[in-house]
LODRENTOR-979585 format. One line per field, with one value per residue: residue in one letter; z, x, y of N, C-alpha, C, O in turn. Coordinates in pm, whole numbers. Layout:
BEGIN
type	[A,...]
npz	[Z,...]
npx	[X,...]
npy	[Y,...]
capz	[Z,...]
capx	[X,...]
capy	[Y,...]
cpz	[Z,...]
cpx	[X,...]
cpy	[Y,...]
opz	[Z,...]
opx	[X,...]
opy	[Y,...]
REM end
This chain:
BEGIN
type	[M,R,P,C,L,C,S,G,P,P,R,A,A,R,G,A,T,L,V,E,L,L,C,C,L,A,L,L,A,I,L,A,A,T,A,Y,P,A,W,Q,A,W,L,A,R,Q,R,V,V,Y,A,A,D,R,L,A,G,S,L,A,L,A,R,S,T,A,A,A,R,R,Q,E,V,L,L,E,A,L,P,G,A,T,G,F,D,R,G,W,R,L,R,L,A,D,A,D,A,D,G,T,L,A,V,V,P,L,Q,Q,A,C,L,R,V,R,L,R,G,A,G,E,G,A,A,L,R,V,S,A,V,G,Y,S,R,S,E,H,G,G,F,F,A,A,T,F,A,L,R,C,Q,D,E,Q,R,H,L,K,V,G,A,Q,G,R,I,R,I,C,T,P,G,R,D,I,D,C,G,N,A,D,P,P]
npz	[0,-78,70,157,27,79,280,441,529,274,13,-108,-448,-577,-802,-1099,-1162,-1160,-1373,-1548,-1610,-1742,-1963,-2094,-2153,-2327,-2538,-2617,-2704,-2928,-3093,-3131,-3265,-3506,-3609,-3647,-3904,-4080,-3968,-4008,-4290,-4336,-4212,-4373,-4616,-4546,-4499,-4755,-4901,-4765,-4815,-5096,-5129,-5007,-5181,-5420,-5344,-5308,-5570,-5696,-5564,-5657,-5929,-5930,-5802,-5976,-6203,-6099,-6012,-6234,-6267,-6275,-6082,-5862,-5775,-5554,-5403,-5047,-4909,-4907,-4928,-5130,-5272,-5290,-5066,-4795,-4804,-4959,-5119,-5221,-5431,-5567,-5888,-5984,-5763,-5453,-5134,-5003,-5164,-5101,-5095,-4973,-4744,-4719,-4501,-4463,-4244,-4241,-4220,-4395,-4638,-4985,-5244,-5575,-5865,-6179,-6497,-6471,-6330,-6016,-5738,-5888,-6008,-6048,-6264,-6278,-6517,-6589,-6694,-6590,-6686,-6667,-6652,-6745,-6585,-6783,-6940,-7134,-7219,-6980,-6881,-6589,-6355,-6029,-5816,-5537,-5251,-4982,-4805,-4933,-5048,-5297,-5484,-5769,-5881,-6131,-6347,-6596,-6904,-6926,-6667,-6525,-6261,-6144,-5933,-5892,-5849,-5900,-6101,-6025,-6107,-6424,-6690,-6529,-6507,-6427,-6112,-5924,-5884,-5560]
npx	[83,52,177,-17,34,-89,-190,-416,-731,-880,-1063,-1397,-1510,-1650,-1769,-1747,-1488,-1465,-1308,-1321,-1594,-1613,-1450,-1605,-1834,-1721,-1648,-1903,-2011,-1849,-1916,-2190,-2175,-2057,-2254,-2475,-2505,-2565,-2801,-2967,-2978,-3107,-3352,-3449,-3475,-3678,-3890,-3935,-4000,-4232,-4405,-4418,-4542,-4789,-4886,-4901,-5097,-5311,-5345,-5416,-5656,-5800,-5816,-5961,-6197,-6292,-6346,-6537,-6748,-6796,-6718,-6520,-6224,-6039,-5708,-5555,-5368,-5372,-5631,-5554,-5282,-4985,-4866,-4791,-4647,-4730,-4931,-5228,-5549,-5826,-6098,-6429,-6455,-6668,-6811,-6896,-6753,-6846,-6782,-6540,-6314,-6086,-5835,-5499,-5266,-4930,-4656,-4383,-4112,-3895,-3976,-4038,-4265,-4326,-4516,-4445,-4457,-4673,-4797,-4691,-4868,-5064,-5321,-5420,-5624,-5838,-5993,-6327,-6286,-6049,-5817,-5543,-5555,-5474,-5515,-5630,-5764,-5646,-5481,-5248,-4935,-4792,-4531,-4445,-4219,-4046,-3873,-3643,-3397,-3113,-3238,-3448,-3746,-3934,-4261,-4434,-4699,-4877,-5043,-5264,-5321,-5163,-4937,-4608,-4332,-4010,-3650,-3445,-3151,-3083,-3276,-3374,-3489,-3591,-3495,-3274,-3128,-3269,-3137,-3023]
npy	[-116,219,512,801,1120,1353,1633,1640,1484,1269,1429,1448,1438,1732,1846,2053,2288,2649,2738,2521,2525,2776,2725,2531,2684,2873,2706,2614,2859,2914,2697,2752,2997,2921,2754,2912,3063,2849,2758,2982,2985,2740,2793,3004,2866,2682,2859,2967,2735,2654,2875,2860,2611,2665,2860,2713,2530,2706,2799,2559,2510,2732,2671,2425,2506,2702,2547,2369,2537,2682,2947,3247,3266,3467,3531,3730,4001,4060,4267,4611,4568,4600,4403,4048,3980,3970,3791,3640,3627,3426,3470,3478,3607,3763,3835,4004,4099,3875,3668,3558,3294,3185,3292,3358,3431,3548,3540,3581,3792,3827,3730,3756,3789,3783,3851,3775,3928,4080,4386,4532,4417,4300,4077,3734,3564,3284,3103,2978,2727,2651,2770,2999,3352,3689,4012,4155,3979,3804,3488,3366,3293,3259,3349,3308,3449,3358,3460,3452,3587,3436,3224,3081,3014,2929,2950,2825,2891,2754,2852,2691,2641,2463,2377,2429,2386,2509,2532,2803,2803,2547,2356,2228,2432,2633,2882,3157,3249,3513,3842,3955]
capz	[0,-90,167,104,40,102,417,518,491,133,-11,-212,-566,-559,-927,-1187,-1115,-1236,-1497,-1636,-1660,-1839,-2086,-2161,-2208,-2443,-2646,-2665,-2779,-3058,-3173,-3168,-3365,-3636,-3657,-3671,-4046,-4138,-3914,-4078,-4427,-4328,-4179,-4493,-4712,-4501,-4520,-4898,-4940,-4705,-4889,-5231,-5117,-4980,-5304,-5514,-5296,-5337,-5714,-5726,-5516,-5749,-6054,-5911,-5770,-6099,-6290,-6036,-6005,-6366,-6245,-6263,-5947,-5863,-5673,-5545,-5277,-4940,-4917,-4849,-4957,-5268,-5334,-5228,-4959,-4669,-4825,-5071,-5099,-5336,-5428,-5694,-5957,-6006,-5637,-5361,-5026,-4964,-5256,-5059,-5077,-4879,-4714,-4677,-4454,-4443,-4133,-4248,-4256,-4503,-4758,-5096,-5344,-5691,-5981,-6299,-6615,-6440,-6244,-5871,-5681,-5987,-5969,-6145,-6279,-6327,-6587,-6551,-6739,-6521,-6748,-6602,-6736,-6687,-6547,-6905,-7005,-7222,-7154,-6903,-6817,-6485,-6268,-5899,-5763,-5392,-5203,-4844,-4802,-5057,-5095,-5398,-5555,-5868,-5900,-6268,-6380,-6740,-6952,-6901,-6523,-6460,-6163,-6125,-5843,-5925,-5785,-6003,-6101,-5995,-6188,-6567,-6740,-6423,-6520,-6340,-5983,-5926,-5801,-5430]
capx	[0,131,137,-81,121,-168,-177,-538,-812,-922,-1185,-1485,-1525,-1768,-1817,-1652,-1434,-1507,-1230,-1378,-1723,-1588,-1400,-1721,-1916,-1650,-1660,-2041,-2027,-1782,-2000,-2313,-2142,-2033,-2376,-2580,-2534,-2633,-2938,-3041,-3002,-3209,-3478,-3492,-3520,-3807,-3991,-3965,-4069,-4365,-4485,-4441,-4642,-4920,-4929,-4941,-5226,-5413,-5371,-5491,-5792,-5863,-5844,-6069,-6320,-6339,-6403,-6657,-6856,-6807,-6702,-6381,-6172,-5932,-5605,-5509,-5303,-5464,-5680,-5464,-5142,-4946,-4811,-4823,-4551,-4798,-5033,-5319,-5682,-5899,-6238,-6499,-6427,-6789,-6883,-6846,-6671,-6897,-6728,-6406,-6302,-5977,-5738,-5373,-5170,-4791,-4601,-4237,-4070,-3797,-4032,-4080,-4339,-4352,-4581,-4378,-4541,-4781,-4751,-4690,-5001,-5157,-5395,-5423,-5759,-5849,-6122,-6420,-6236,-5924,-5702,-5505,-5573,-5424,-5623,-5690,-5844,-5576,-5414,-5138,-4845,-4733,-4427,-4433,-4083,-4047,-3736,-3614,-3251,-3055,-3318,-3548,-3826,-4025,-4383,-4475,-4837,-4896,-5167,-5374,-5341,-5074,-4849,-4479,-4241,-3871,-3546,-3361,-3010,-3066,-3367,-3374,-3599,-3648,-3442,-3163,-3162,-3288,-3039,-3080]
capy	[0,342,614,922,1235,1473,1678,1623,1369,1274,1506,1393,1523,1814,1903,2119,2415,2765,2740,2418,2576,2883,2662,2469,2792,2929,2607,2619,2984,2897,2607,2822,3099,2858,2690,3012,3087,2732,2758,3088,2939,2635,2859,3076,2764,2631,2964,2976,2611,2660,2973,2807,2505,2727,2926,2608,2481,2808,2798,2436,2533,2826,2601,2328,2579,2766,2444,2312,2637,2747,3091,3289,3285,3566,3525,3868,4038,4093,4406,4710,4536,4632,4283,3920,3952,3942,3688,3656,3570,3374,3509,3469,3733,3841,3850,4106,4045,3744,3568,3516,3149,3155,3397,3296,3530,3506,3617,3587,3928,3830,3670,3841,3713,3870,3793,3824,3941,4173,4493,4509,4412,4247,3957,3626,3510,3147,3100,2872,2596,2624,2836,3124,3470,3814,4103,4209,3876,3712,3375,3420,3198,3344,3296,3371,3436,3365,3477,3489,3594,3384,3110,3116,2916,2984,2875,2857,2855,2755,2913,2597,2630,2366,2440,2363,2456,2476,2611,2865,2767,2405,2277,2259,2512,2715,3016,3193,3307,3658,3913,3989]
cpz	[0,13,96,129,66,251,501,476,344,118,-121,-329,-555,-688,-1004,-1125,-1205,-1370,-1596,-1693,-1763,-1970,-2164,-2224,-2331,-2562,-2704,-2747,-2917,-3148,-3219,-3275,-3502,-3693,-3695,-3819,-4113,-4091,-3986,-4222,-4431,-4302,-4299,-4598,-4673,-4520,-4666,-4945,-4888,-4784,-5030,-5229,-5091,-5104,-5408,-5473,-5324,-5486,-5756,-5681,-5610,-5878,-6038,-5878,-5895,-6191,-6230,-6036,-6139,-6352,-6240,-6116,-5957,-5747,-5669,-5411,-5173,-4951,-4842,-4877,-5103,-5341,-5253,-5108,-4828,-4683,-4943,-5032,-5231,-5322,-5566,-5761,-5971,-5878,-5553,-5252,-4981,-5053,-5219,-5031,-4974,-4862,-4658,-4632,-4439,-4338,-4138,-4299,-4377,-4637,-4859,-5201,-5456,-5802,-6103,-6415,-6593,-6346,-6097,-5819,-5776,-5934,-6082,-6147,-6331,-6387,-6544,-6599,-6681,-6582,-6672,-6702,-6666,-6646,-6669,-6988,-7093,-7146,-7092,-6840,-6716,-6412,-6140,-5850,-5613,-5344,-5054,-4829,-4934,-5114,-5189,-5445,-5658,-5877,-6036,-6292,-6531,-6779,-6930,-6752,-6453,-6374,-6150,-6035,-5878,-5851,-5893,-5988,-6073,-6086,-6334,-6601,-6628,-6435,-6421,-6210,-5999,-5845,-5668,-5421]
cpx	[88,85,78,10,43,-166,-300,-613,-856,-1055,-1266,-1494,-1656,-1817,-1707,-1605,-1483,-1434,-1286,-1512,-1705,-1534,-1515,-1811,-1852,-1660,-1802,-2067,-1964,-1865,-2128,-2287,-2117,-2160,-2483,-2606,-2604,-2777,-3022,-3073,-3110,-3346,-3534,-3545,-3658,-3919,-4032,-4042,-4213,-4455,-4515,-4546,-4782,-4974,-4974,-5076,-5338,-5447,-5447,-5635,-5867,-5903,-5962,-6201,-6377,-6405,-6533,-6774,-6883,-6809,-6554,-6346,-6050,-5838,-5542,-5441,-5409,-5510,-5587,-5317,-5111,-4891,-4849,-4732,-4617,-4910,-5122,-5455,-5736,-6043,-6299,-6489,-6551,-6868,-6823,-6763,-6719,-6842,-6589,-6406,-6198,-5890,-5614,-5278,-5031,-4729,-4449,-4192,-3978,-3856,-4077,-4144,-4375,-4418,-4517,-4475,-4660,-4725,-4755,-4834,-5105,-5223,-5388,-5565,-5750,-5988,-6205,-6377,-6098,-5801,-5670,-5515,-5514,-5544,-5697,-5761,-5770,-5516,-5284,-5060,-4764,-4621,-4428,-4291,-4089,-3903,-3738,-3463,-3196,-3133,-3426,-3624,-3909,-4146,-4438,-4615,-4849,-5029,-5288,-5394,-5252,-4971,-4721,-4392,-4099,-3776,-3456,-3214,-2985,-3152,-3362,-3500,-3667,-3601,-3330,-3215,-3176,-3177,-3102,-3135]
cpy	[124,444,736,1041,1364,1508,1655,1499,1381,1347,1439,1491,1600,1878,1972,2250,2527,2772,2638,2463,2685,2827,2597,2575,2855,2835,2607,2747,2975,2807,2675,2927,3039,2795,2791,3041,2969,2724,2863,3048,2832,2696,2934,2978,2710,2732,2974,2852,2611,2755,2924,2696,2562,2797,2824,2549,2578,2811,2672,2449,2628,2756,2504,2397,2645,2664,2388,2410,2705,2899,3123,3308,3375,3540,3663,3891,4070,4237,4501,4685,4569,4511,4160,3887,3914,3839,3720,3601,3521,3420,3489,3605,3821,3864,3963,4039,3907,3633,3521,3366,3113,3279,3329,3407,3469,3597,3631,3724,3929,3785,3776,3752,3810,3790,3855,3828,4032,4279,4454,4513,4356,4121,3855,3571,3368,3135,2979,2733,2567,2688,2965,3238,3591,3899,4157,4103,3778,3595,3424,3307,3279,3271,3378,3345,3458,3369,3512,3477,3540,3267,3158,2994,2993,2891,2917,2804,2866,2818,2822,2571,2528,2438,2358,2449,2412,2570,2671,2826,2619,2318,2323,2336,2592,2860,3039,3249,3459,3724,3952,4128]
opz	[71,37,-14,241,75,335,624,396,294,198,-214,-310,-527,-680,-978,-1046,-1313,-1471,-1715,-1811,-1864,-2077,-2286,-2336,-2428,-2675,-2826,-2848,-3014,-3266,-3333,-3367,-3603,-3815,-3770,-3858,-4195,-4168,-4021,-4271,-4519,-4362,-4325,-4662,-4760,-4554,-4697,-5021,-4960,-4816,-5080,-5319,-5147,-5131,-5475,-5558,-5360,-5523,-5844,-5751,-5638,-5930,-6122,-5921,-5916,-6249,-6304,-6058,-6154,-6416,-6204,-6037,-6048,-5633,-5768,-5318,-5207,-4999,-4728,-4851,-5188,-5463,-5160,-5055,-4755,-4585,-5019,-4927,-5338,-5215,-5667,-5697,-5970,-5885,-5581,-5275,-4927,-5020,-5298,-4953,-4895,-4954,-4563,-4716,-4406,-4343,-4046,-4408,-4456,-4740,-4823,-5243,-5434,-5829,-6129,-6429,-6684,-6290,-6060,-5853,-5746,-5831,-6195,-6042,-6414,-6319,-6471,-6549,-6719,-6536,-6620,-6821,-6543,-6670,-6659,-7095,-7126,-7024,-7146,-6755,-6754,-6408,-6142,-5845,-5566,-5390,-5007,-4840,-5039,-5220,-5166,-5447,-5635,-5879,-6054,-6262,-6588,-6694,-6918,-6715,-6332,-6409,-6145,-6056,-5891,-5797,-5970,-5877,-6097,-6136,-6363,-6546,-6633,-6378,-6342,-6199,-6076,-5747,-5662,-5316]
opx	[188,-34,121,57,102,-143,-290,-565,-867,-1147,-1211,-1485,-1761,-1907,-1588,-1676,-1537,-1494,-1297,-1540,-1776,-1569,-1520,-1859,-1920,-1679,-1819,-2137,-2022,-1883,-2171,-2367,-2151,-2172,-2575,-2722,-2694,-2866,-3137,-3183,-3196,-3445,-3654,-3647,-3744,-4031,-4151,-4138,-4305,-4569,-4626,-4630,-4880,-5094,-5075,-5160,-5449,-5563,-5534,-5727,-5985,-6012,-6051,-6307,-6498,-6510,-6628,-6887,-6981,-6888,-6472,-6426,-5969,-5882,-5483,-5454,-5523,-5435,-5548,-5235,-5200,-4873,-4929,-4740,-4563,-4976,-5097,-5472,-5698,-6102,-6229,-6514,-6539,-6983,-6712,-6707,-6640,-6856,-6526,-6487,-6218,-5875,-5622,-5216,-5018,-4748,-4391,-4231,-3982,-3791,-4145,-4085,-4445,-4380,-4533,-4563,-4738,-4617,-4817,-4910,-5224,-5184,-5354,-5620,-5666,-6089,-6157,-6426,-6035,-5690,-5760,-5487,-5504,-5659,-5812,-5814,-5827,-5501,-5217,-5111,-4678,-4617,-4414,-4248,-4131,-3819,-3821,-3408,-3229,-3098,-3489,-3570,-3948,-4132,-4482,-4647,-4833,-5117,-5401,-5476,-5266,-4923,-4724,-4379,-4071,-3817,-3395,-3162,-2874,-3105,-3348,-3607,-3787,-3663,-3295,-3330,-3104,-3129,-3222,-3186]
opy	[130,459,769,1060,1471,1422,1651,1419,1493,1329,1382,1612,1542,1961,1952,2313,2503,2810,2666,2442,2687,2877,2608,2557,2886,2880,2600,2742,3025,2837,2658,2944,3099,2783,2757,3044,2990,2687,2836,3075,2833,2655,2929,3004,2695,2695,2987,2864,2573,2720,2943,2689,2515,2793,2844,2521,2537,2824,2679,2405,2607,2779,2501,2351,2644,2692,2363,2369,2778,2969,3039,3359,3362,3528,3707,3812,4101,4322,4475,4772,4566,4516,4167,3777,3831,3805,3814,3539,3568,3411,3485,3708,3944,3909,4010,3932,3829,3515,3450,3318,3021,3359,3252,3472,3351,3718,3688,3765,4024,3802,3872,3652,3908,3676,3974,3742,4058,4262,4354,4603,4362,4066,3888,3534,3335,3154,2892,2633,2467,2663,3031,3222,3595,3862,4199,4134,3674,3600,3512,3234,3359,3148,3500,3230,3564,3291,3590,3367,3595,3216,3261,2883,3107,2768,3031,2689,2974,2836,2870,2488,2509,2546,2235,2570,2293,2673,2596,2818,2571,2216,2442,2308,2615,2950,2951,3292,3523,3666,3979,4168]
REM end
């Protein structure tokens, strides 16, 4: 048996020292700082995907409602808004406020939704047979560009009302990424 070289009775382990805790906190801070940009990019991607899916669902609802009711359905920005950034609503084109079919609000501050091929705040009409039309009545193949930070999706609506979601720069026939 080896003799104990300590001066007093053996002490029980009581936990971590202040230096050890500070080292752990510093390590956690470094890890959090390196993970933050990836987390923000993931969050932006999820916001854009969510908004694109909701818009595609709204357009599908507009198309099926127009065909079922044999009436034009209008997809337009929320009342008082100049664009689709804060959401949109579906309503029967020939009805008053009672003709509202759905209201889709968006709460993401970074999200930008633009309808290409029409002016800011424009609307998209879906005819009684499911074709998309411009505000002026002609056939209209529209592209909705959705962006949050560096993430983008395009939602393309063909003149016959078909919907396709693609990622610019990655998917074939989607077009180039928009400048920030």
